[in-house]
OpenMM code with the backbone's topology and positions (N, CA, C; nanometers):
from openmm import Vec3, app, unit

residues = "MET ASN THR ILE LYS SER ILE ARG SER ILE ILE LEU ALA SER VAL ALA ALA SER LEU LEU VAL PHE VAL GLY PHE ALA VAL ALA GLU ASP PRO LYS PRO SER ALA THR LEU THR LEU LYS GLU THR GLU VAL GLY VAL LEU ILE GLY GLY ASP TRP GLY HIS GLY THR LEU THR TYR ASN GLY GLU PRO HIS MET PHE HIS MET THR GLY ALA LYS LEU GLY ARG VAL LEU VAL SER PRO TRP PRO ARG".split()
positions = [
    Vec3(-3.2717, -1.0344, -2.9846),
    Vec3(-3.2028, -0.9215, -3.0418),
    Vec3(-3.1959, -0.8050, -2.9437),
    Vec3(-3.3056, -0.7806, -2.8702),
    Vec3(-3.3051, -0.6743, -2.7698),
    Vec3(-3.2072, -0.7038, -2.6576),
    Vec3(-3.1912, -0.8306, -2.6252),
    Vec3(-3.0982, -0.8690, -2.5198),
    Vec3(-2.9551, -0.8351, -2.5597),
    Vec3(-2.9194, -0.8596, -2.6832),
    Vec3(-2.7848, -0.8296, -2.7310),
    Vec3(-2.7608, -0.6788, -2.7291),
    Vec3(-2.8612, -0.5996, -2.7703),
    Vec3(-2.8469, -0.4537, -2.7672),
    Vec3(-2.8329, -0.4045, -2.6239),
    Vec3(-2.9072, -0.4637, -2.5319),
    Vec3(-2.8980, -0.4242, -2.3904),
    Vec3(-2.7607, -0.4555, -2.3342),
    Vec3(-2.7099, -0.5734, -2.3652),
    Vec3(-2.5772, -0.6126, -2.3161),
    Vec3(-2.4710, -0.5204, -2.3763),
    Vec3(-2.4838, -0.4896, -2.5058),
    Vec3(-2.3877, -0.4011, -2.5696),
    Vec3(-2.3929, -0.2615, -2.5060),
    Vec3(-2.5110, -0.2112, -2.4774),
    Vec3(-2.5255, -0.0801, -2.4132),
    Vec3(-2.4617, -0.0790, -2.2750),
    Vec3(-2.4813, -0.1852, -2.1994),
    Vec3(-2.4226, -0.1950, -2.0651),
    Vec3(-2.2708, -0.1979, -2.0735),
    Vec3(-2.2174, -0.2746, -2.1667),
    Vec3(-2.0718, -0.2838, -2.1825),
    Vec3(-2.0140, -0.1484, -2.2239),
    Vec3(-2.0768, -0.0818, -2.3209),
    Vec3(-2.0276, 0.0481, -2.3655),
    Vec3(-2.0346, 0.1516, -2.2532),
    Vec3(-2.1414, 0.1503, -2.1760),
    Vec3(-2.1540, 0.2437, -2.0634),
    Vec3(-2.0462, 0.2159, -1.9589),
    Vec3(-2.0180, 0.0886, -1.9325),
    Vec3(-1.9144, 0.0526, -1.8352),
    Vec3(-1.7764, 0.0968, -1.8817),
    Vec3(-1.7463, 0.0768, -2.0092),
    Vec3(-1.6168, 0.1180, -2.0631),
    Vec3(-1.6034, 0.2700, -2.0572),
    Vec3(-1.7106, 0.3423, -2.0942),
    Vec3(-1.7061, 0.4885, -2.0908),
    Vec3(-1.6858, 0.5387, -1.9474),
    Vec3(-1.7555, 0.4804, -1.8520),
    Vec3(-1.7403, 0.5219, -1.7120),
    Vec3(-1.5991, 0.4922, -1.6627),
    Vec3(-1.5443, 0.3781, -1.6983),
    Vec3(-1.4079, 0.3428, -1.6574),
    Vec3(-1.3067, 0.4409, -1.7144),
    Vec3(-1.3225, 0.4776, -1.8404),
    Vec3(-1.2302, 0.5738, -1.9012),
    Vec3(-1.2380, 0.7091, -1.8315),
    Vec3(-1.3577, 0.7541, -1.7970),
    Vec3(-1.3720, 0.8817, -1.7261),
    Vec3(-1.3026, 0.8772, -1.5907),
    Vec3(-1.3159, 0.7666, -1.5201),
    Vec3(-1.2516, 0.7530, -1.3892),
    Vec3(-1.0994, 0.7551, -1.4042),
    Vec3(-1.0456, 0.6783, -1.4982),
    Vec3(-0.9003, 0.6730, -1.5162),
    Vec3(-0.8446, 0.8071, -1.5619),
    Vec3(-0.9145, 0.8761, -1.6507),
    Vec3(-0.8688, 1.0076, -1.6958),
    Vec3(-0.8713, 1.1052, -1.5782),
    Vec3(-0.9733, 1.0976, -1.4944),
    Vec3(-0.9808, 1.1837, -1.3762),
    Vec3(-0.8636, 1.1617, -1.2827),
    Vec3(-0.8242, 1.0368, -1.2613),
    Vec3(-0.7091, 1.0076, -1.1754),
    Vec3(-0.5796, 1.0562, -1.2385),
    Vec3(-0.5676, 1.0457, -1.3688),
    Vec3(-0.4449, 1.0874, -1.4366),
    Vec3(-0.4283, 1.2391, -1.4332),
    Vec3(-0.5381, 1.3137, -1.4377),
    Vec3(-0.5317, 1.4587, -1.4422),
    Vec3(-0.5192, 1.5197, -1.3032),
    Vec3(-0.5798, 1.4554, -1.2023),
    Vec3(-0.5814, 1.5117, -1.0669),
    Vec3(-0.4403, 1.5173, -1.0092),
    Vec3(-0.4073, 1.6299, -0.9473),
    Vec3(-0.2781, 1.6459, -0.8819),
    Vec3(-0.2982, 1.6431, -0.7311),
    Vec3(-0.2036, 1.5841, -0.6614),
    Vec3(-0.2095, 1.5835, -0.5163),
    Vec3(-0.1745, 1.7223, -0.4649),
    Vec3(-0.2592, 1.7769, -0.3789),
    Vec3(-0.2253, 1.9069, -0.3214),
    Vec3(-0.1103, 1.8926, -0.2214),
    Vec3(-0.0333, 1.9980, -0.2070),
    Vec3(0.0758, 1.9966, -0.1102),
    Vec3(0.0154, 1.9924, 0.0306),
    Vec3(0.0607, 1.9010, 0.1160),
    Vec3(0.0030, 1.8931, 0.2499),
    Vec3(0.0358, 2.0181, 0.3314),
    Vec3(-0.0592, 2.0599, 0.4165),
    Vec3(-0.0353, 2.1776, 0.5002),
    Vec3(0.0417, 2.1412, 0.6260),
    Vec3(0.0506, 2.0098, 0.6562),
    Vec3(0.1218, 1.9673, 0.7773),
    Vec3(0.1917, 1.8338, 0.7527),
    Vec3(0.3043, 1.8136, 0.8216),
    Vec3(0.3725, 1.6848, 0.8225),
    Vec3(0.4066, 1.6514, 0.9663),
    Vec3(0.4124, 1.5217, 0.9965),
    Vec3(0.4400, 1.4747, 1.1324),
    Vec3(0.5576, 1.3786, 1.1282),
    Vec3(0.6593, 1.4067, 1.2085),
    Vec3(0.7730, 1.3173, 1.2256),
    Vec3(0.7665, 1.2664, 1.3685),
    Vec3(0.7700, 1.1328, 1.3857),
    Vec3(0.7476, 1.0740, 1.5171),
    Vec3(0.8493, 0.9642, 1.5444),
    Vec3(0.9038, 0.9631, 1.6643),
    Vec3(0.9948, 0.8566, 1.7105),
    Vec3(0.9382, 0.8083, 1.8432),
    Vec3(0.9020, 0.6792, 1.8517),
    Vec3(0.8388, 0.6244, 1.9712),
    Vec3(0.9024, 0.4911, 2.0071),
    Vec3(0.9118, 0.4612, 2.1372),
    Vec3(0.9599, 0.3334, 2.1869),
    Vec3(0.8569, 0.2787, 2.2848),
    Vec3(0.8270, 0.1486, 2.2730),
    Vec3(0.7334, 0.0831, 2.3647),
    Vec3(0.8020, -0.0357, 2.4288),
    Vec3(0.7773, -0.0567, 2.5579),
    Vec3(0.8328, -0.1701, 2.6313),
    Vec3(0.7257, -0.2196, 2.7268),
    Vec3(0.7166, -0.3529, 2.7436),
    Vec3(0.6215, -0.4007, 2.8427),
    Vec3(0.6017, -0.5501, 2.8412),
    Vec3(0.5605, -0.6016, 2.9551),
    Vec3(0.5128, -0.7383, 2.9717),
    Vec3(0.3926, -0.7260, 3.0639),
    Vec3(0.2735, -0.7386, 3.0090),
    Vec3(0.1458, -0.7157, 3.0760),
    Vec3(0.1271, -0.5690, 3.1153),
    Vec3(0.2237, -0.5101, 3.1816),
    Vec3(0.2193, -0.3676, 3.2134),
    Vec3(0.3413, -0.3047, 3.1482),
    Vec3(0.3227, -0.1935, 3.0819),
    Vec3(0.4360, -0.1336, 3.0131),
    Vec3(0.4157, 0.0143, 2.9895),
    Vec3(0.5017, 0.0669, 2.9091),
    Vec3(0.4945, 0.2092, 2.8808),
    Vec3(0.5524, 0.2416, 2.7452),
    Vec3(0.5275, 0.3634, 2.7044),
    Vec3(0.5865, 0.4109, 2.5808),
    Vec3(0.6260, 0.5572, 2.5975),
    Vec3(0.7231, 0.5977, 2.5191),
    Vec3(0.7709, 0.7353, 2.5247),
    Vec3(0.8266, 0.7712, 2.3874),
    Vec3(0.8330, 0.8989, 2.3625),
    Vec3(0.8868, 0.9410, 2.2347),
    Vec3(0.8797, 1.0917, 2.2181),
    Vec3(0.9128, 1.1336, 2.0978),
    Vec3(0.9109, 1.2757, 2.0644),
    Vec3(0.8854, 1.2897, 1.9151),
    Vec3(0.8535, 1.4097, 1.8748),
    Vec3(0.8292, 1.4330, 1.7340),
    Vec3(0.8210, 1.5799, 1.7018),
    Vec3(0.7965, 1.6056, 1.5752),
    Vec3(0.7820, 1.7422, 1.5269),
    Vec3(0.6626, 1.7478, 1.4328),
    Vec3(0.5723, 1.8392, 1.4607),
    Vec3(0.4621, 1.8698, 1.3711),
    Vec3(0.4994, 1.9983, 1.2975),
    Vec3(0.5116, 1.9878, 1.1666),
    Vec3(0.5423, 2.1056, 1.0864),
    Vec3(0.4127, 2.1489, 1.0186),
    Vec3(0.3638, 2.2663, 1.0561),
    Vec3(0.2372, 2.3175, 1.0044),
    Vec3(0.2618, 2.4503, 0.9343),
    Vec3(0.2280, 2.4534, 0.8066),
    Vec3(0.2517, 2.5726, 0.7232),
    Vec3(0.3959, 2.6217, 0.7333),
    Vec3(0.4909, 2.5273, 0.7352),
    Vec3(0.6323, 2.5616, 0.7368),
    Vec3(0.6891, 2.5918, 0.8746),
    Vec3(0.6051, 2.5917, 0.9786),
    Vec3(0.6531, 2.6240, 1.1134),
    Vec3(0.6585, 2.4960, 1.1987),
    Vec3(0.7785, 2.4590, 1.2510),
    Vec3(0.7904, 2.3362, 1.3299),
    Vec3(0.7401, 2.3548, 1.4740),
    Vec3(0.6724, 2.2511, 1.5246),
    Vec3(0.6249, 2.2476, 1.6635),
    Vec3(0.6718, 2.1149, 1.7231),
    Vec3(0.7680, 2.1189, 1.8144),
    Vec3(0.8229, 1.9983, 1.8755),
    Vec3(0.7367, 1.9559, 1.9942),
    Vec3(0.7298, 1.8234, 2.0189),
    Vec3(0.6530, 1.7730, 2.1319),
    Vec3(0.7164, 1.6449, 2.1852),
    Vec3(0.6809, 1.6102, 2.3098),
    Vec3(0.7221, 1.4858, 2.3751),
    Vec3(0.5965, 1.4130, 2.4194),
    Vec3(0.6049, 1.2804, 2.4328),
    Vec3(0.4888, 1.2042, 2.4760),
    Vec3(0.5320, 1.0870, 2.5619),
    Vec3(0.4442, 1.0466, 2.6520),
    Vec3(0.4637, 0.9271, 2.7342),
    Vec3(0.3283, 0.8610, 2.7512),
    Vec3(0.3302, 0.7338, 2.7845),
    Vec3(0.2045, 0.6630, 2.8042),
    Vec3(0.2255, 0.5343, 2.8793),
    Vec3(0.1167, 0.4720, 2.9214),
    Vec3(0.1196, 0.3451, 2.9936),
    Vec3(0.0321, 0.2446, 2.9204),
    Vec3(0.0665, 0.1175, 2.9331),
    Vec3(-0.0068, 0.0094, 2.8689),
    Vec3(-0.0397, -0.0972, 2.9732),
    Vec3(-0.1504, -0.1656, 2.9519),
    Vec3(-0.1904, -0.2738, 3.0412),
    Vec3(-0.2387, -0.3897, 2.9553),
    Vec3(-0.1814, -0.5089, 2.9784),
    Vec3(-0.2268, -0.6277, 2.9082),
    Vec3(-0.1610, -0.6535, 2.7749),
    Vec3(-0.0371, -0.6095, 2.7561),
    Vec3(0.0341, -0.6327, 2.6306),
    Vec3(0.1722, -0.6902, 2.6582),
    Vec3(0.2237, -0.7641, 2.5617),
    Vec3(0.3610, -0.8135, 2.5680),
    Vec3(0.4299, -0.7625, 2.4422),
    Vec3(0.5289, -0.6721, 2.4588),
    Vec3(0.5951, -0.6169, 2.3409),
    Vec3(0.7230, -0.5455, 2.3766),
    Vec3(0.8087, -0.5375, 2.2796),
    Vec3(0.9253, -0.4483, 2.2819),
    Vec3(0.9412, -0.4076, 2.1356),
    Vec3(0.9122, -0.2822, 2.1052),
    Vec3(0.9169, -0.2445, 1.9647),
    Vec3(0.9517, -0.0988, 1.9472),
    Vec3(1.0625, -0.0717, 1.8790),
    Vec3(1.0898, 0.0673, 1.8399),
    Vec3(1.0041, 0.1008, 1.7175),
    Vec3(0.9600, 0.2233, 1.7081),
    Vec3(0.8793, 0.2654, 1.5946),
    Vec3(0.9350, 0.3955, 1.5403),
    Vec3(0.9534, 0.4243, 1.4195),
    Vec3(0.9143, 0.3439, 1.3043),
    Vec3(1.0127, 0.2320, 1.2752),
    Vec3(0.9666, 0.1377, 1.1990),
    Vec3(1.0497, 0.0218, 1.1634),
    Vec3(1.1093, 0.0415, 1.0289),
] * unit.nanometer
topology = app.Topology()
chain = topology.addChain("A")
for resn in residues:
    res = topology.addResidue(resn, chain)
    for name in ("N", "CA", "C"):
        topology.addAtom(name, app.Element.getBySymbol(name[0]), res)
């Protein structure tokens, strides 16, 4: 009889905890992000290669443009990003 009460208590506690978690997710709102990143990159290479691109970081409504370049060693790829 004690075993059945213990199992029932565990099940009820699990259900109550699950409901609290789901209600918390339903009520929580995503905050507006303070920054967004837009990125355009191209990579080319066979064993030795490179990548280049540009983007914009918008932070608190103010855009900051940037360019990037890089080198790769030991890869085989040709891939524009994003896909």
